[in-house]
DSSP file (Angstrom, degrees, kcal/mol; ACC not computed):
  #  RESIDUE AA STRUCTURE BP1 BP2  ACC     N-H-->O    O-->H-N    N-H-->O    O-->H-N    TCO  KAPPA ALPHA  PHI   PSI    X-CA   Y-CA   Z-CA
    1    1 A M    >>        0   0    0      0, 0.0     4,-1.7     0, 0.0     3,-1.2   0.000 360.0 360.0 360.0  15.0   15.1  -15.0  -67.4
    2    2 A L  T 34  +     0   0    0      1,-0.3    53,-0.1     2,-0.2     4,-0.1  -0.395 360.0  26.4 -59.1 144.5   16.6  -12.0  -65.7
    3    3 A P  T 34 S+     0   0    0      0, 0.0    -1,-0.3     0, 0.0     3,-0.1  -0.992 128.5  42.4 -91.3  -2.8   17.2  -11.6  -62.8
    4    4 A N  T <4 S+     0   0    0     -3,-1.2     2,-0.4     1,-0.2    -2,-0.2   0.840 124.7  25.2 -75.9 -32.5   17.6  -15.3  -62.1
    5    5 A F  S  < S-     0   0    0     -4,-1.7    -1,-0.2    30,-0.1    46,-0.1  -0.997  71.2-166.2-133.3 136.9   19.6  -16.2  -65.2
    6    6 A S    >   -     0   0    0     -2,-0.4     3,-2.4    -3,-0.1    -2,-0.0  -0.842  39.1 -81.5-119.3 156.5   21.8  -13.8  -67.2
    7    7 A P  T 3  S+     0   0    0      0, 0.0     3,-0.1     0, 0.0    -1,-0.1  -0.339 119.2  28.2 -53.9 133.5   23.3  -14.1  -70.7
    8    8 A G  T 3  S+     0   0    0      1,-0.4     2,-0.0    -3,-0.0    -3,-0.0   0.223  86.4 135.2  96.1 -13.4   26.5  -16.1  -70.4
    9    9 A D    <   -     0   0    0     -3,-2.4     2,-0.4     1,-0.0    -1,-0.4  -0.370  48.4-137.9 -64.0 148.1   25.4  -18.2  -67.3
   10   10 A H        -     0   0    0     -3,-0.1    65,-3.0    -2,-0.0     2,-0.4  -0.861  19.5-165.1-105.9 144.1   26.1  -21.9  -67.5
   11   11 A V  E     -A   74   0A   0     -2,-0.4     2,-0.5    63,-0.2    63,-0.2  -0.962  16.4-142.3-131.3 149.3   23.6  -24.4  -66.4
   12   12 A L  E     -A   73   0A   0     61,-2.7    60,-3.0    -2,-0.4    61,-1.3  -0.927  26.8-159.7-105.5 131.9   23.6  -28.1  -65.5
   13   13 A T  E     -A   71   0A   0     -2,-0.5     2,-0.4    58,-0.2    58,-0.2  -0.800  14.9-151.1-118.2 158.9   20.5  -30.0  -66.7
   14   14 A F  E     -A   70   0A   0     56,-2.2    56,-3.1    -2,-0.3    -2,-0.0  -0.993   8.9-171.3-123.3 127.4   18.9  -33.3  -65.7
   15   15 A N        +     0   0    0     -2,-0.4     2,-0.6    54,-0.2    54,-0.0   0.004  45.6 109.7-119.0  31.5   16.9  -35.0  -68.4
   16   16 A W  S    S-     0   0    0     54,-0.1    54,-0.1     2,-0.1    -2,-0.0  -0.926  77.7  -2.3-105.4 124.8   15.2  -37.9  -66.7
   17   17 A G  S    S-     0   0    0     -2,-0.6    -3,-0.0     2,-0.0     0, 0.0   0.060  94.5 -61.3  84.6 163.1   11.4  -37.5  -66.3
   18   18 A L        -     0   0    0      1,-0.1    -2,-0.1    51,-0.0     2,-0.0  -0.537  53.0-113.1 -81.9 146.8    9.1  -34.7  -67.3
   19   19 A P        -     0   0    0      0, 0.0     2,-0.3     0, 0.0    -1,-0.1  -0.338  28.5-135.7 -72.0 161.3    9.4  -31.3  -65.8
   20   20 A K    >   -     0   0    0      1,-0.1     3,-2.3     4,-0.0    18,-0.3  -0.746  37.3 -72.9-112.4 164.1    6.7  -29.9  -63.5
   21   21 A S  T 3  S+     0   0    0     -2,-0.3    18,-0.2     1,-0.3     3,-0.1  -0.331 122.1  27.5 -55.1 131.4    5.1  -26.5  -63.4
   22   22 A G  T 3  S+     0   0    0     16,-2.8    -1,-0.3     1,-0.4     2,-0.1   0.124  91.1 123.9  99.2 -20.0    7.6  -24.0  -62.0
   23   23 A N    <   -     0   0    0     -3,-2.3    15,-3.2    14,-0.1     2,-0.5  -0.416  60.9-127.4 -71.8 149.5   10.7  -25.9  -63.1
   24   24 A V  E     -B   37   0A   0     47,-0.4    47,-3.0    13,-0.2     2,-0.3  -0.862  34.7-176.7 -96.2 130.5   13.3  -24.1  -65.3
   25   25 A I  E     -BC  36  70A   0     11,-3.1    11,-1.9    -2,-0.5     2,-0.4  -0.847  26.1-136.2-126.5 161.0   14.1  -26.1  -68.5
   26   26 A V  E     +BC  35  69A   0     43,-2.6    42,-2.7    -2,-0.3    43,-1.6  -0.965  35.0 166.4-110.6 132.3   16.4  -25.8  -71.5
   27   27 A F  E     -BC  34  67A   0      7,-2.0     7,-2.8    -2,-0.4     2,-0.4  -0.951  29.6-122.6-145.5 164.5   14.8  -26.6  -74.8
   28   28 A E  E     +B   33   0A   0     38,-2.3     2,-0.4    -2,-0.3     5,-0.2  -0.921  22.4 174.9-116.7 133.0   15.5  -26.2  -78.5
   29   29 A V  E >  S-B   32   0A   0      3,-2.7     3,-1.1    -2,-0.4    -2,-0.0  -0.968  75.9 -19.7-134.3 118.6   13.4  -24.4  -81.1
   30   30 A K  T 3  S-     0   0    0     -2,-0.4     3,-0.1     1,-0.3    -1,-0.1   0.920 127.2 -48.7  50.2  55.4   14.8  -24.0  -84.7
   31   31 A D  T 3  S+     0   0    0      1,-0.2     2,-0.4    -3,-0.0    -1,-0.3   0.642 118.1 107.5  64.0  18.4   18.4  -24.6  -83.8
   32   32 A A  E <   -B   29   0A   0     -3,-1.1    -3,-2.7     2,-0.0     2,-0.4  -0.974  61.4-138.6-124.6 141.3   18.3  -22.1  -80.9
   33   33 A F  E     -B   28   0A   0     -2,-0.4     2,-0.3    -5,-0.2    -5,-0.2  -0.827  20.1-169.9-102.0 139.5   18.4  -23.1  -77.2
   34   34 A Y  E     -B   27   0A   0     -7,-2.8    -7,-2.0    -2,-0.4     2,-0.5  -0.914  18.1-147.2-126.1 151.4   16.2  -21.3  -74.6
   35   35 A V  E     +B   26   0A   0     -2,-0.3     2,-0.3    -9,-0.2    -9,-0.2  -0.979  37.6 149.7-117.2 117.6   15.9  -21.2  -70.9
   36   36 A K  E     -B   25   0A   0    -11,-1.9   -11,-3.1    -2,-0.5     2,-0.4  -0.932  44.4-108.0-143.4 163.3   12.4  -20.7  -69.6
   37   37 A R  E     -BD  24  49A   0     12,-3.0    12,-2.5    -2,-0.3     2,-0.5  -0.778  35.9-114.0 -95.8 139.1   10.1  -21.6  -66.7
   38   38 A V  E     - D   0  48A   0    -15,-3.2   -16,-2.8    -2,-0.4    10,-0.3  -0.596  31.9-179.8 -72.6 120.3    7.4  -24.2  -67.2
   39   39 A K  E     -     0   0A   0      8,-3.2     2,-0.3    -2,-0.5     9,-0.2   0.915  62.5 -28.0 -86.5 -50.5    4.1  -22.4  -66.7
   40   40 A K  E     - D   0  47A   0      7,-1.3     7,-3.0   -19,-0.1     2,-0.5  -0.984  48.0-134.1-159.9 162.8    1.8  -25.3  -67.3
   41   41 A I  E     + D   0  46A   0     -2,-0.3     2,-0.4     5,-0.2     5,-0.2  -0.991  33.2 162.1-124.4 123.1    1.5  -28.7  -69.0
   42   42 A K  E >   - D   0  45A   0      3,-2.4     3,-1.7    -2,-0.5    -2,-0.1  -0.986  63.0  -7.9-147.5 130.6   -1.7  -29.5  -70.8
   43   43 A D  T 3  S-     0   0    0     -2,-0.4     3,-0.1     1,-0.3    -1,-0.1   0.880 126.6 -55.2  52.3  45.6   -2.6  -32.0  -73.5
   44   44 A N  T 3  S+     0   0    0      1,-0.2    20,-0.5    19,-0.0     2,-0.4   0.617 115.0 116.5  63.6  15.8    1.0  -33.1  -73.9
   45   45 A L  E <   -D   42   0A   0     -3,-1.7    -3,-2.4    18,-0.1     2,-0.6  -0.921  57.3-144.3-111.6 142.2    2.1  -29.5  -74.6
   46   46 A I  E     -DE  41  62A   0     16,-3.3    16,-2.7    -2,-0.4     2,-0.5  -0.923   9.2-155.4-110.6 119.5    4.4  -27.6  -72.3
   47   47 A Y  E     -D   40   0A   0     -7,-3.0    -8,-3.2    -2,-0.6    -7,-1.3  -0.818  17.3-171.2 -95.6 128.6    3.7  -23.9  -71.9
   48   48 A V  E     -D   38   0A   0     -2,-0.5    11,-0.3    11,-0.3     2,-0.3  -0.833  10.4-179.0-123.6 157.7    6.7  -21.8  -71.0
   49   49 A T  E     -D   37   0A   0    -12,-2.5   -12,-3.0    -2,-0.3     2,-0.2  -0.976  25.6-115.2-148.4 158.3    7.4  -18.3  -69.9
   50   50 A G        -     0   0    0     -2,-0.3     3,-0.1   -14,-0.2   -14,-0.1  -0.568  22.7-125.3 -90.3 161.2   10.3  -16.1  -68.9
   51   51 A D  S    S+     0   0    0      1,-0.2     2,-0.8    -2,-0.2    -1,-0.1   0.774 104.6  56.2 -75.2 -26.3   10.8  -14.6  -65.4
   52   52 A N    >>  -     0   0    0      1,-0.2     4,-1.8     2,-0.0     3,-1.0  -0.834  69.3-173.0-108.9  92.8   11.0  -11.1  -66.9
   53   53 A M  T 34 S+     0   0    0     -2,-0.8    -1,-0.2     1,-0.3    -3,-0.1   0.754  79.6  59.4 -61.4 -28.1    7.8  -10.6  -68.8
   54   54 A K  T 34 S+     0   0    0      1,-0.2    -1,-0.3     3,-0.0    -2,-0.0   0.834 120.6  24.6 -69.5 -31.9    8.9   -7.2  -70.3
   55   55 A E  T <4 S+     0   0    0     -3,-1.0    -2,-0.2   -53,-0.1    -1,-0.2   0.508  95.0 113.8-110.4  -9.2   12.0   -8.7  -72.0
   56   56 A S     <  -     0   0    0     -4,-1.8     2,-0.2    -6,-0.1   -20,-0.0  -0.441  64.9-125.5 -74.0 134.8   11.1  -12.3  -72.4
   57   57 A S        -     0   0    0     -2,-0.2     2,-0.4     1,-0.1    -7,-0.1  -0.541  27.9-115.2 -74.7 144.0   10.6  -13.7  -76.0
   58   58 A K        -     0   0    0     -2,-0.2     2,-0.4    -9,-0.1    -9,-0.1  -0.674  33.8-169.9 -84.3 129.9    7.3  -15.3  -76.6
   59   59 A I        -     0   0    0     -2,-0.4   -11,-0.3   -11,-0.3     3,-0.1  -0.973  20.1-125.6-123.3 133.0    7.5  -19.0  -77.4
   60   60 A D        -     0   0    0     -2,-0.4   -12,-0.1     1,-0.2   -14,-0.1  -0.278  53.1 -72.4 -64.0 160.5    4.7  -21.2  -78.6
   61   61 A P        -     0   0    0      0, 0.0     2,-0.2     0, 0.0   -14,-0.2  -0.264  56.1-148.7 -55.0 143.2    3.9  -24.4  -76.6
   62   62 A I  B     -E   46   0A   0    -16,-2.7   -16,-3.3    -3,-0.1     2,-0.3  -0.667   4.2-126.1-111.2 166.6    6.6  -27.0  -77.0
   63   63 A D    >   -     0   0    0     -2,-0.2     3,-2.0   -18,-0.2     4,-0.4  -0.707  32.7-100.2-110.1 168.0    6.5  -30.8  -76.8
   64   64 A E  G >  S+     0   0    0    -20,-0.5     3,-1.4     1,-0.3   -19,-0.1   0.807 116.2  65.7 -55.1 -34.7    8.6  -33.2  -74.7
   65   65 A G  G 3  S+     0   0    0      1,-0.3    -1,-0.3   -38,-0.0    -3,-0.0   0.652  95.1  58.0 -66.9 -16.1   10.9  -33.9  -77.6
   66   66 A Q  G <  S+     0   0    0     -3,-2.0   -38,-2.3   -39,-0.1     2,-0.4   0.588  82.7 105.0 -87.7 -11.3   12.3  -30.4  -77.7
   67   67 A I  E <   - C   0  27A   0     -3,-1.4   -40,-0.3    -4,-0.4     3,-0.1  -0.563  44.9-175.0 -78.7 126.9   13.4  -30.4  -74.0
   68   68 A T  E     -     0   0A   0    -42,-2.7     2,-0.3    -2,-0.4   -41,-0.2   0.851  63.0 -61.1 -80.9 -42.1   17.2  -30.8  -73.4
   69   69 A G  E     - C   0  26A   0    -43,-1.6   -43,-2.6   -56,-0.0     2,-0.4  -0.934  49.7 -79.9 171.1 169.1   16.7  -31.0  -69.6
   70   70 A K  E     -AC  14  25A   0    -56,-3.1   -56,-2.2    -2,-0.3     2,-0.3  -0.762  50.3-114.9 -88.1 131.3   15.6  -29.5  -66.4
   71   71 A V  E     +A   13   0A   0    -47,-3.0   -47,-0.4    -2,-0.4   -58,-0.2  -0.525  42.3 163.8 -71.0 126.1   18.0  -27.0  -64.9
   72   72 A I  E     +     0   0A   0    -60,-3.0     2,-0.3     1,-0.3   -59,-0.2   0.510  64.1  20.9-117.2 -12.9   19.4  -28.2  -61.6
   73   73 A W  E     -A   12   0A   0    -61,-1.3   -61,-2.7     0, 0.0     2,-0.4  -0.969  57.3-156.1-158.8 138.0   22.4  -25.9  -61.1
   74   74 A K  E      A   11   0A   0     -2,-0.3   -63,-0.2   -63,-0.2   -65,-0.0  -0.960 360.0 360.0-115.2 134.4   23.6  -22.5  -62.4
   75   75 A Y              0   0    0    -65,-3.0   -64,-0.2    -2,-0.4    -1,-0.1   0.346 360.0 360.0-142.9 360.0   27.2  -21.6  -62.4
């Protein structure tokens, strides 16, 4: 998520309601947490992408149950 988020950044999340396209979310896949931007939501699947496409890891669509929360503050 460079340049907006760097390794070691802390984030505060809000977990009420579904995220919208463009929101940054934290979610879990196989015991690892990721910070990605919501690209689109289609058929109950959430497609995510990183801000830095050259370095971003590719993630399959996720479902709502994998979301920890929407990022509302970085510190």
